[in-house]
Structures are given as structure tokens and as C-alpha cells.
N, C-alpha and C positions, 0 to 999 in steps of 0.2 A: 351387679352392675348398676342397678337402680339406686342402691345405697350411696354409691360414689357420686352419681349425678345429683342426687338429692343434697349431699353434703357440699358439692360444688356450687349448686344453686343457692344454698343457704349462705355460703361464703360470699358470693357476689352480691346477694341482697344486703348482707351486713355491710359490705364495702361500699355499695352505692348509696346507702343511707347516710354515710358520713362524708361523702364527696362534696355535696353542695355547700358545706360549711368551710371549705378551704379557700384561702386567699391565694389566688394563682400567682400574682406577681411576687408576693413575699415568698411563696413556696419555690418558685423557679430561681429566684436569687439565691436562696439558701441552698437549694439542690445543686446549682451550678458551682457555687463555692465549695460545697462538699465533694462534688464529683472531681473537681480539679485538685482537691487536697488528698484524695484517696491514692494510696501508693500500692495497695495490694487488694486482692479480693476479700480477704478477711477484714481489712480496715473499712470496707464499704458498710458492713453491718454495724460497726461501732459509730461511724460517721452518720449513718442514718438515724441512730438513736440520739446522738448529739443534736442532729438537725431537728428532731421532734422537740427536744428540750428548748432549743433556741426559738423555735416557732411558737411554742406555748408561752415562753417568757416575752417574746415580741408582741404576742396578742394581748398580754397583760400590760405591757409598758407603752404601747402606742397610744392608747387613750390618755394615759398619764401625761405624756409629752405633748400630744396635740391638743387635748381638751382640758388639761389641768384637772383631771378626774383623780379620785382617790385610787391608790394602788391596791388591787385585790387579786389574789391568786384564784384560779378556778377551784370549784369544789370537786373533790375526788370521788365523784359518784359514777354510776354506770355510763352516763352520757359522756363524761370526760374520758373514760377509758376506751369507749367506742371511738371517740374522736382521735385519741392518741394512737390507737391501733391502726386506724385508717391512715393517719399521717405517716406512721412508720412504714406501712406497706407502700404508700405512694412515694415516700422519699427513697425507700430501698430500690424500687423499680427505676426511678429517674436517675438516682446517683449511680446505679449499676450501669445504666445505658450510657451515661456521660463517661464513666470509667472505661467502658468497653470502647467507645469512640476514641477516647484519649489513648488507650493502649494500642489501637490499630494505627493511629497516626504516629505514635512513638516507634512502633515496629517498622513502619514504612520509612520513617526518617532515618532509622538506623542507629 
């Protein structure tokens, strides 16, 4: 039992280290659109992955458009994969919640 709680604590520590780097407005807009596009539970996983790609590309393109900076993609190091995994879990949770709410309203509507 101690091993399971240790792994759970390690997961939450890993997840919480990546959360402060998220842009909440950008994330909520992408998640809302992804949640509304989801048509089945299986599509939620794919849409969450696409949301991560869109988020990373938006992070790279926003400085180009707003500040006329040079376009640079992020380096694929440990910090990037940590950020991408945190984004995926966050998008998966939010898109799944939006999909569940959408499904409940669709079932009530008939």
C-alpha cells in the first residue's frame, strides 16, 4: 500500500510542477472547442492529443504575431516533455468533463 501512495504522490508532484506554466485562457478556449467537438469517449483521447499540439504551436506563434519575433519551435528536452505530458493530462480531464456535461444535456434533451 505504501508503494501505491508513493507512486501517487510522485505523480501529483510531477503534475503540479508543470501547472504554473499553463496559460489558462488559451487552455480553456482550446479545451472548450475540443470538448464540443468530441463525439465519443474514444475521440476525447485523440482530441486531447490534438489540443496539446495546438497549444504548443500557439505558444510558438503568439510571439511571432504579437511581437514580430522569430519563429522558434521548442527544444525537445525533458522540460518540454514534462510540459507536454502535463498539458495532455489537463486537457484530457477538462475535455472529458465538457464531453460528460454535453452528453448529459443531450440525453435530457432527447
